[in-house]
C-alpha positions as CSV (number, residue, x, y, z in Angstrom):
1,M,5.3,31.2,-12.6
2,T,2.0,30.5,-11.0
3,R,2.1,30.0,-7.2
4,L,-0.1,27.3,-5.7
5,L,-1.5,28.2,-2.3
6,I,-3.1,25.8,0.2
7,T,-4.9,27.9,2.8
8,G,-7.0,27.5,5.9
9,G,-5.9,24.0,6.9
10,T,-4.1,22.3,9.8
11,L,-0.6,21.1,8.9
12,L,0.3,17.6,10.2
13,D,3.7,16.0,9.7
14,Q,6.6,14.5,11.7
15,H,6.8,17.7,13.8
16,G,3.2,17.6,14.9
17,E,0.1,19.7,14.2
18,R,-0.2,23.5,13.7
19,P,-2.5,25.8,11.8
20,G,-0.9,27.0,8.6
21,A,-0.8,27.8,4.9
22,V,1.6,26.5,2.3
23,A,2.9,28.1,-0.9
24,V,4.3,26.1,-3.7
25,V,6.5,27.3,-6.6
26,D,8.2,25.2,-9.2
27,G,7.4,21.9,-7.5
28,R,8.7,22.9,-4.1
29,I,7.4,24.5,-0.9
30,S,8.3,28.1,-1.0
31,E,6.6,29.4,2.1
32,V,5.0,28.0,5.3
33,A,3.2,30.4,7.6
34,A,0.2,30.8,9.9
35,S,-1.6,32.5,6.9
36,I,-0.6,33.6,3.4
37,E,-2.5,36.3,1.6
38,P,-3.3,35.2,-2.0
39,G,-2.0,37.4,-4.8
40,D,-3.1,38.0,-8.3
41,G,-2.7,34.9,-10.4
42,D,-2.3,32.5,-7.4
43,D,-3.9,29.1,-7.7
44,V,-5.7,28.6,-4.3
45,L,-6.7,25.3,-2.8
46,D,-9.1,25.7,0.1
47,A,-8.2,23.5,3.0
48,T,-10.7,24.8,5.5
49,G,-11.5,22.1,8.1
50,C,-8.9,19.8,6.5
51,I,-5.5,18.3,7.4
52,V,-2.6,19.1,5.1
53,S,0.0,16.3,5.3
54,P,2.9,14.8,3.4
55,G,1.7,12.7,0.5
56,F,0.7,9.1,1.2
57,V,2.9,6.2,-0.1
58,D,1.4,2.8,-0.8
59,L,3.9,-0.1,-0.6
60,H,1.6,-2.6,-2.2
61,V,-0.4,-2.0,-5.4
62,H,-1.3,-4.2,-8.3
63,L,-1.5,-2.0,-11.5
64,R,-1.9,-5.1,-13.8
65,E,-0.1,-3.5,-16.7
66,P,1.5,-5.1,-18.7
67,G,-0.6,-8.1,-19.4
68,K,-4.0,-7.6,-17.7
69,E,-5.1,-4.2,-18.8
70,E,-8.7,-5.3,-18.8
71,A,-8.6,-5.1,-15.0
72,E,-6.4,-1.9,-14.6
73,T,-3.8,0.2,-16.3
74,I,-1.0,2.2,-14.8
75,E,-3.0,5.3,-15.7
76,T,-6.3,4.3,-14.1
77,G,-4.5,2.9,-11.1
78,S,-2.5,6.0,-10.7
79,R,-5.7,8.1,-10.9
80,A,-7.2,5.9,-8.1
81,A,-4.1,6.4,-6.1
82,A,-4.2,10.2,-6.4
83,L,-7.8,10.2,-5.4
84,G,-6.8,8.2,-2.4
85,G,-4.2,10.8,-1.4
86,F,-1.2,8.7,-2.6
87,T,1.7,10.6,-4.3
88,A,3.7,7.4,-4.7
89,V,2.9,3.7,-5.1
90,V,5.0,0.6,-5.4
91,A,3.8,-1.5,-8.3
92,M,3.9,-5.3,-7.6
93,P,5.7,-7.5,-10.1
94,N,3.1,-10.2,-10.9
95,T,2.4,-8.8,-14.3
96,D,2.8,-10.6,-17.7
97,P,5.7,-10.3,-18.3
98,A,6.9,-10.1,-14.7
99,H,9.2,-7.4,-13.3
100,D,12.3,-9.5,-13.7
101,S,14.1,-7.4,-16.4
102,V,15.2,-3.8,-16.8
103,S,13.0,-3.4,-19.9
104,V,9.8,-4.2,-18.0
105,V,10.7,-2.0,-15.1
106,Q,11.5,0.9,-17.4
107,F,8.2,0.4,-19.2
108,V,6.2,0.5,-15.9
109,R,8.0,3.6,-14.7
110,A,7.6,5.4,-18.1
111,Q,3.8,4.7,-18.1
112,G,3.6,6.2,-14.6
113,E,5.5,9.3,-15.7
114,A,3.2,9.6,-18.7
115,A,0.2,9.5,-16.5
116,G,1.7,12.2,-14.2
117,L,-0.7,11.5,-11.3
118,C,1.7,10.0,-8.8
119,E,5.1,8.4,-8.8
120,V,5.0,4.7,-9.8
121,L,7.8,2.8,-8.3
122,P,8.3,-0.6,-10.0
123,S,9.2,-3.4,-7.6
124,G,11.5,-6.2,-8.9
125,C,11.0,-9.9,-8.7
126,I,13.0,-11.9,-6.1
127,T,13.2,-14.8,-8.6
128,V,12.9,-15.0,-12.4
129,G,9.3,-15.2,-13.4
130,R,8.4,-15.4,-9.7
131,A,8.9,-19.1,-10.1
132,G,11.1,-19.6,-7.0
133,E,13.9,-21.3,-8.8
134,Q,16.5,-18.7,-9.9
135,L,17.3,-15.3,-8.5
136,A,16.4,-12.3,-10.6
137,P,19.3,-10.0,-11.8
138,Y,19.3,-7.8,-8.7
139,G,22.3,-5.8,-9.7
140,E,20.8,-4.7,-13.0
141,L,17.4,-4.0,-11.5
142,A,18.9,-2.0,-8.6
143,A,21.0,0.0,-11.1
144,A,17.7,0.7,-12.9
145,G,16.3,2.2,-9.7
146,V,14.5,-0.7,-8.1
147,H,14.6,-0.7,-4.3
148,L,12.0,-3.2,-3.2
149,F,12.0,-6.9,-4.5
150,T,9.2,-9.4,-4.0
151,D,7.5,-12.4,-5.6
152,D,4.2,-11.1,-4.3
153,G,1.4,-13.6,-4.9
154,N,4.0,-16.3,-4.2
155,G,6.2,-16.8,-1.2
156,V,9.7,-18.0,-1.9
157,Q,9.4,-21.6,-0.8
158,D,13.1,-22.7,-0.8
159,P,14.9,-21.5,2.4
160,L,18.3,-21.8,0.8
161,L,17.3,-19.7,-2.1
162,M,15.8,-17.1,0.2
163,R,19.1,-17.0,2.2
164,H,21.0,-16.4,-1.0
165,A,18.5,-13.7,-2.0
166,L,19.2,-11.9,1.3
167,E,22.9,-12.3,0.9
168,Y,22.8,-10.8,-2.6
169,A,20.5,-8.0,-1.5
170,G,22.5,-6.8,1.4
171,P,25.5,-5.2,-0.4
172,L,23.1,-3.6,-2.9
173,G,21.1,-1.8,-0.1
174,V,17.8,-3.0,-1.5
175,V,14.9,-4.5,0.5
176,L,13.3,-7.9,0.1
177,A,9.5,-8.1,0.8
178,Q,8.1,-11.5,1.5
179,H,4.6,-12.8,0.7
180,C,4.5,-15.3,3.6
181,E,2.7,-18.5,2.4
182,V,3.9,-22.1,2.6
183,A,2.2,-23.2,-0.5
184,A,2.0,-26.9,0.5
185,L,-0.3,-25.9,3.3
186,T,-2.7,-23.8,1.2
187,K,-3.2,-25.9,-1.9
188,G,-6.9,-25.7,-2.9
189,A,-7.7,-23.3,0.0
190,V,-10.5,-20.8,-0.4
191,M,-10.7,-19.0,2.9
192,H,-9.3,-19.0,6.5
193,E,-9.2,-22.4,8.1
194,G,-11.5,-22.2,11.2
195,A,-15.0,-22.6,12.4
196,C,-16.5,-20.6,9.5
197,C,-14.9,-22.6,6.7
198,S,-16.0,-25.8,8.4
199,T,-19.6,-24.6,8.6
200,L,-19.5,-23.6,4.9
201,G,-17.8,-26.8,3.8
202,L,-14.9,-24.9,2.1
203,P,-11.2,-25.9,2.1
204,G,-9.4,-23.9,4.7
205,W,-6.2,-21.8,4.6
206,P,-4.4,-22.3,8.0
207,S,-2.8,-19.4,9.8
208,I,0.3,-21.6,10.3
209,A,0.9,-21.3,6.5
210,E,1.7,-17.7,7.0
211,E,3.4,-17.9,10.4
212,L,5.9,-20.6,9.4
213,M,7.4,-18.4,6.7
214,V,7.3,-15.3,8.9
215,F,9.3,-17.4,11.5
216,R,11.7,-18.8,8.9
217,D,12.5,-15.4,7.4
218,I,13.0,-13.7,10.7
219,E,15.6,-16.3,11.5
220,L,17.2,-15.8,8.1
221,V,17.4,-12.1,8.8
222,R,18.9,-12.9,12.2
223,L,21.5,-15.0,10.3
224,T,22.3,-12.6,7.5
225,G,21.6,-9.2,9.1
226,V,19.9,-8.1,5.9
227,P,16.6,-6.1,6.2
228,M,13.3,-7.8,5.4
229,H,9.8,-6.4,4.9
230,F,6.7,-8.5,5.5
231,L,3.8,-8.0,3.2
232,H,0.1,-8.0,4.3
233,L,0.3,-9.6,7.8
234,S,-3.0,-11.2,8.6
235,T,-2.7,-13.4,11.8
236,A,-2.2,-12.6,15.5
237,R,0.8,-15.0,15.7
238,S,2.5,-13.2,12.8
239,V,2.2,-9.9,14.6
240,Q,3.6,-11.5,17.7
241,L,6.6,-12.9,15.8
242,V,7.4,-9.5,14.2
243,R,7.0,-7.8,17.6
244,Q,9.6,-10.1,19.2
245,A,11.9,-9.8,16.2
246,K,11.8,-6.0,16.5
247,A,12.5,-6.2,20.2
248,D,15.5,-8.3,19.4
249,G,16.8,-5.5,17.2
250,L,16.4,-7.1,13.9
251,P,16.0,-4.9,10.8
252,I,12.4,-5.9,10.0
253,T,9.4,-3.9,8.9
254,A,5.8,-5.0,8.2
255,E,2.6,-3.8,6.6
256,A,-1.1,-4.5,7.0
257,A,-3.9,-4.0,4.5
258,P,-7.2,-2.3,5.5
259,H,-9.3,-5.4,4.8
260,H,-7.3,-7.3,7.4
261,F,-8.3,-4.8,10.1
262,T,-11.9,-4.3,8.9
263,L,-13.3,-7.6,7.6
264,T,-13.5,-11.1,9.1
265,D,-13.8,-14.5,7.5
266,E,-17.5,-14.5,8.4
267,M,-18.1,-12.1,5.5
268,L,-17.8,-15.2,3.2
269,T,-20.9,-16.9,4.6
270,G,-22.7,-15.6,1.5
271,Y,-20.1,-17.2,-0.8
272,D,-19.4,-13.8,-2.3
273,P,-16.0,-13.7,-4.2
274,L,-15.7,-9.9,-3.4
275,F,-14.5,-11.1,0.1
276,K,-11.9,-13.5,-1.3
277,V,-8.3,-12.3,-0.8
278,N,-4.8,-13.6,-0.4
279,P,-4.0,-14.0,2.5
280,P,-7.6,-14.6,3.5
281,L,-9.8,-12.7,5.8
282,R,-9.2,-14.0,9.3
283,T,-11.0,-13.9,12.7
284,R,-12.0,-11.1,15.0
285,A,-9.0,-12.0,17.3
286,D,-6.7,-11.6,14.3
287,I,-8.2,-8.2,13.5
288,D,-7.7,-7.1,17.0
289,A,-4.0,-8.2,16.9
290,I,-3.5,-6.3,13.6
291,K,-5.0,-3.2,15.1
292,A,-2.8,-3.6,18.2
293,G,0.2,-4.0,16.0
294,L,-0.5,-0.8,14.2
295,V,-1.1,1.0,17.5
296,D,2.2,-0.1,19.1
297,G,4.3,0.3,15.9
298,T,4.9,-3.4,15.3
299,I,3.3,-2.9,11.9
300,D,5.0,0.1,10.2
301,A,2.7,0.8,7.3
302,I,-0.9,0.6,6.0
303,A,-0.6,-0.8,2.5
304,T,-3.7,-1.4,0.4
305,D,-2.8,-4.5,-1.6
306,H,-5.1,-2.9,-4.3
307,A,-5.9,-5.8,-6.5
308,P,-8.3,-5.0,-9.4
309,H,-10.0,-7.8,-11.3
310,A,-12.2,-7.6,-14.4
311,P,-15.8,-7.9,-13.4
312,H,-16.5,-11.3,-15.0
313,T,-13.7,-12.9,-13.1
314,K,-15.2,-12.0,-9.7
315,E,-18.6,-13.4,-10.9
316,E,-17.1,-16.9,-11.0
317,P,-17.8,-19.4,-8.3
318,L,-16.0,-18.7,-5.0
319,D,-13.5,-21.5,-5.4
320,Q,-12.6,-20.4,-9.0
321,A,-12.7,-16.6,-8.6
322,P,-9.3,-14.8,-8.2
323,P,-8.4,-13.3,-4.8
324,G,-8.1,-9.6,-4.3
325,M,-10.1,-6.3,-3.8
326,L,-9.7,-2.6,-4.5
327,G,-8.1,-0.5,-1.8
328,L,-6.6,2.8,-3.0
329,E,-9.7,5.1,-2.7
330,T,-10.9,3.7,0.7
331,A,-7.7,3.2,2.6
332,L,-7.7,6.6,4.5
333,A,-11.4,6.4,5.4
334,L,-11.2,2.8,6.6
335,A,-8.2,3.7,8.8
336,I,-9.8,6.7,10.3
337,T,-13.1,4.9,10.8
338,E,-11.8,1.6,12.2
339,L,-8.6,2.3,14.0
340,D,-8.4,3.6,17.5
341,M,-5.3,5.6,16.7
342,P,-4.3,9.3,16.8
343,L,-4.7,10.9,13.4
344,A,-0.9,11.6,13.4
345,A,-0.2,7.9,13.8
346,I,-2.5,7.0,10.9
347,V,-0.8,9.6,8.7
348,A,2.6,8.3,9.7
349,A,1.6,4.7,8.7
350,L,0.3,6.1,5.3
351,S,3.1,8.5,4.6
352,W,6.6,8.9,6.0
353,Q,7.0,5.4,7.4
354,P,6.2,3.6,4.1
355,A,8.2,6.2,2.3
356,A,11.3,5.1,4.2
357,I,10.7,1.4,3.4
358,A,10.2,2.2,-0.3
359,G,13.4,4.1,-0.4
360,V,11.8,7.4,-1.4
361,A,12.0,9.3,1.8
362,D,14.1,12.0,0.0
363,R,10.9,13.1,-1.9
364,H,7.8,11.6,-0.3
365,G,6.6,11.8,3.3
366,R,8.8,14.8,3.8
367,P,8.1,17.4,6.5
368,I,6.1,20.4,5.4
369,E,8.9,22.9,5.3
370,V,10.4,25.4,2.9
371,G,12.5,23.8,0.2
372,E,10.9,20.4,0.4
373,P,9.3,18.7,-2.6
374,A,5.6,19.5,-2.8
375,N,4.0,16.1,-2.6
376,L,1.1,16.7,-0.3
377,T,-2.3,15.4,0.7
378,V,-5.2,17.5,1.9
379,F,-8.1,15.5,3.5
380,D,-11.2,16.2,5.6
381,P,-10.9,13.8,8.6
382,S,-14.5,14.3,9.7
383,L,-16.4,14.0,6.3
384,E,-18.8,11.1,6.2
385,W,-19.5,9.5,2.9
386,S,-20.9,6.3,1.4
387,V,-18.7,4.0,-0.7
388,V,-19.9,3.6,-4.3
389,P,-17.5,1.4,-6.2
390,A,-19.1,2.4,-9.5
391,Q,-17.7,5.9,-9.0
392,F,-14.1,4.7,-8.5
393,A,-11.4,5.7,-11.0
394,S,-10.2,2.1,-11.2
395,K,-11.3,0.1,-14.3
396,S,-12.5,-2.6,-11.9
397,R,-15.3,-2.6,-9.3
398,N,-14.3,-5.4,-6.9
399,S,-14.7,-3.5,-3.6
400,P,-16.5,-5.2,-0.7
401,Y,-17.2,-1.9,0.9
402,G,-20.1,-0.7,-1.4
403,G,-22.8,1.0,0.7
404,R,-20.6,1.3,3.8
405,T,-20.5,4.7,5.5
406,V,-17.0,5.8,6.4
407,T,-15.3,8.9,7.7
408,G,-12.5,10.8,6.2
409,K,-12.0,11.8,2.5
410,V,-9.2,13.3,0.4
411,R,-10.0,16.7,-0.9
412,H,-6.9,17.7,-2.8
413,T,-3.7,15.9,-3.8
414,V,-0.6,17.8,-4.9
415,F,2.1,15.9,-6.8
416,R,5.3,17.6,-7.8
417,G,3.7,20.9,-7.1
418,T,0.6,20.3,-9.2
419,A,-2.9,19.7,-8.0
420,V,-3.7,16.4,-9.5
421,V,-6.9,16.1,-7.4
422,R,-8.9,19.2,-6.6
423,D,-12.1,19.1,-4.5
424,G,-12.3,15.4,-4.7
425,A,-12.0,15.1,-8.5
426,A,-8.9,14.2,-10.6
427,T,-7.7,17.0,-12.8
428,R,-6.1,14.8,-15.5
């Protein structure tokens, strides 16, 4: 059987950094040493000048299939994920039909297996059809392998229903992930409510719409003792609320998207729908708070909220265009470029910390040790490159980072022992 060798790199995992080489046989790490001499027939990946880390895990990806394949498919999204260094992604449930039945969940997982580029982990809906009225069949979905449940795109508005959701989720050992938005406060909103939206004359989305639900659900967690994950935090007060909840010992985790620590609401002064997201881009003070939350561990994970849209939809007027932007192929570079964090902390937020939240810590984000599954990312932390959305693997092109120079790029991605990305190009 062909042996895969990764040579010349610096290994970085939960145990720190050290120079090393890695051998992989039959999907698992067979040897780790300071250096390994290649043999006849070995498949060698050069990692000179690169970091070799556990594979990245994205807690928040919209793959659009089934229902909106003109924007993305599970195959194209998986390829974008692999190019971004991700060996596992959690697929959000706001598809058509939604992930509220075993048949849809099985379809999404099967499409991911067929692509073979990364592990696709279907999330389940908190409520049937994400309508916020009736709980989804948690027992059936959990038995089908679903670990994370969310109505992402919608927040669960009814506090009693949300309490019941937590009470049902607790005995199953699954995690509920909340999109925090009080819908009555955001009706018709286009962007963050503040000085910028007033100048532009656009309806504003107040920070309190997010923060009220964050506060409510923290208190529901306090009441029930059941874990909760908060999706895409975007405001300073939300970070503060989560920080205090963690200090209180509550079982809460949180994520932040790269656009919420790199872009402000002022980017919308040109009325460009590329900068329209949900929750919206906020202020510089909010960005600083998100960064501080990542630095001190209040925010556990960097999750892309990769949201592809067919080009014609993002060409509509700002108030009619759908929210969302691409994220898979730029997440690592934006984190390295914009965050004042040690590289090990960035990798933790991209790898083993989200792996634990996603319930896949048995096979992703694992230490680089003999016997462990070979899901690995090799990246050059100092390579500068210019973002060209037209070159992305995604079917869509709605990235606001076109032309931006960033630092840090994935060179190789190894999934289940196979190099699915080699020298920056997908192999399948």
